[in-house]
C-alpha positions in Angstrom: 305.5 96.6 157.1 305.3 94.1 154.6 304.2 95.2 151.0 301.7 93.0 150.7 300.2 94.8 154.4 300.4 97.7 152.7 298.9 97.2 149.7 296.0 95.8 151.6 295.3 98.7 153.7 295.5 100.4 150.7 292.8 98.5 149.4 290.6 98.8 152.4 291.3 102.8 152.9 289.9 102.9 149.1 286.9 101.3 150.0 286.2 103.0 152.9 286.7 106.5 150.6 284.8 105.5 148.0 281.7 104.4 150.1 281.8 107.5 151.5 282.0 109.2 148.3 279.3 107.2 147.2 276.9 107.8 151.0 277.7 111.9 150.6 276.2 111.9 146.7 273.4 109.6 147.8 272.3 112.2 150.7 273.1 115.0 148.5 271.0 114.1 145.4 268.5 112.5 147.7 268.2 116.3 149.6 267.9 117.9 146.4 265.3 115.4 145.1 263.3 116.0 148.3 263.4 119.8 148.1 262.5 120.1 144.6 259.7 117.8 145.1 258.6 119.6 148.5 258.4 122.7 146.5 256.5 121.4 143.1 253.9 120.1 146.0 253.5 123.0 147.9 253.0 125.0 144.5 251.1 122.9 143.6 248.8 122.9 146.3 248.6 126.7 146.7 247.5 127.1 143.2 244.4 124.3 143.8 243.7 126.1 147.1 243.6 129.8 145.3 241.6 128.2 143.0 238.8 127.2 145.3 239.1 130.5 147.1 238.4 132.3 144.1 235.5 130.6 143.2 234.1 130.7 147.0 234.3 134.2 147.1 232.1 134.8 144.0 229.7 132.0 145.6 229.6 134.1 148.6 229.0 137.4 146.8 226.3 135.3 145.2 224.8 134.2 148.4 224.8 137.7 149.6 223.0 138.8 146.7 220.0 136.5 146.9 220.7 133.4 148.7 220.3 130.0 147.7 218.1 130.8 144.7 221.1 132.9 142.9 223.5 130.0 143.3 221.0 127.9 141.8 220.6 130.1 138.9 224.0 130.1 138.6 224.8 126.1 138.4 221.3 126.3 136.1 222.5 128.2 133.5 226.1 126.3 133.1 226.3 123.8 130.0 229.7 122.0 130.1 231.4 123.9 132.7 235.4 123.6 131.3 236.3 122.9 135.0 234.0 121.7 137.0 233.5 122.6 141.1 231.3 120.7 143.5 229.2 123.0 145.9 227.3 121.9 149.0 225.4 124.5 151.9 225.4 122.3 155.1 224.4 123.5 158.8 226.3 122.7 162.1 224.6 119.1 162.0 226.3 118.4 158.6 222.4 118.5 156.9 222.4 119.9 153.3 220.8 122.6 151.8 222.0 123.3 148.9 224.0 120.6 146.4 225.2 120.9 142.5 225.3 117.4 141.6 225.9 114.3 143.9 229.1 112.9 144.3 231.5 110.6 145.4 233.4 113.1 147.5 230.5 114.5 149.1 230.0 110.2 150.4 234.2 110.5 151.7 233.8 113.8 153.0 230.7 113.0 155.3 232.6 109.5 156.1 235.7 111.8 157.1 233.5 114.1 159.3 231.8 111.1 161.4 235.6 109.6 162.0 236.2 112.8 163.7 235.6 112.9 167.6 234.5 116.6 167.4 230.9 117.6 166.8 230.1 120.2 164.7 231.4 121.5 161.7 235.3 123.7 161.5 235.0 127.3 160.9 237.7 126.9 157.5 239.6 123.7 156.3 240.8 121.9 153.6 240.0 118.3 153.2 241.7 116.3 150.2 239.8 113.3 149.3 240.8 110.3 147.1 239.9 107.0 145.9 242.0 105.2 143.6 245.0 107.5 142.0 242.8 106.1 138.7 239.6 107.0 140.1 240.4 110.5 141.4 241.6 113.1 143.8 239.6 116.5 144.8 240.3 118.9 147.3 237.0 120.8 149.4 237.3 124.0 150.9 235.0 124.6 154.0 234.4 128.1 155.1 231.3 130.2 157.0 228.8 131.1 154.9 226.0 132.7 157.5 225.4 132.7 160.9 224.9 128.4 161.2 225.7 127.5 157.5 228.8 126.8 155.9 230.1 126.9 152.2 232.2 123.5 150.9 233.6 124.1 147.7 235.7 121.0 145.6 237.2 120.6 142.4 239.7 118.1 141.2 243.2 117.8 141.8 244.1 114.6 140.0 245.8 116.9 137.8 248.7 117.9 140.3 248.5 114.3 141.4 249.5 113.5 138.6 252.6 116.1 137.9 253.6 115.1 141.8 253.3 111.2 140.6 255.2 111.9 137.6 258.2 113.7 139.3 258.2 110.1 141.7 258.8 108.4 138.8 261.1 110.6 137.4 263.5 111.0 140.3 263.5 107.1 141.5 265.0 106.8 137.7 267.7 109.3 138.3 268.4 108.1 141.5 269.8 104.3 140.6 272.3 105.7 137.8 273.3 108.7 139.9 274.8 106.3 142.4 276.1 104.4 139.8 278.0 107.4 138.9 278.7 108.2 142.4 280.3 105.1 143.1 282.6 105.6 139.6 283.8 109.0 140.9 284.2 107.3 144.4 286.5 104.9 142.7 288.0 107.6 140.8 288.8 109.8 143.8 289.8 107.5 145.8 292.2 105.9 143.4 293.7 109.5 142.7 294.2 109.9 146.4 296.1 106.7 146.9 298.7 107.6 144.2 300.8 109.3 146.3 300.4 107.1 149.6 301.6 104.0 147.3 304.3 106.0 145.9 305.6 106.4 149.5 304.8 103.0 150.2 307.2 101.9 147.5 310.0 104.6 148.0 310.1 103.3 151.7 310.8 99.3 150.4 313.4 100.9 148.4 315.2 102.1 151.2 314.7 98.7 153.5 316.6 97.0 150.0 
């Protein structure tokens, strides 16, 4: 085998080794990022749901004590709440019996209900409603209040959405430099691995002379 053929084989093998290393590193980085994103998303969603559950429990207690009047009094006494929540009470046919304030989220929720084939309201469910990222996003929890009536509590989850969007942008910014570094690392690994082979090829060439 000529030295030129041997060198060509070395280059081909080195290139394959470099690409294999780069692909492995890219998959590993992507897997780590995906796992991190899913964990953060799960934590953010759990936090938003926990806040809504706490409000739901509070309004159920108020309803048990004084009915719709007690809930209405609660909101009429609030002035500039730091964390606004949107509350609505509907029946099995989605007719509104109480609402804190008209809001786009209720229109979107009603439209989503109309698109479903099943009649009536589910016993307990979560709905995520959003328009455009700049206009807002909300999470709504629906739970039974009394026979034939359901309590719907909505809260903005725009903060969680912004955190996840920032995490996605950061991940994409990290991916490109990481791939370039893995290419450089792959080249170094391939070059180091081929040193003994080159030495053996040179020795074999000297023995043939």
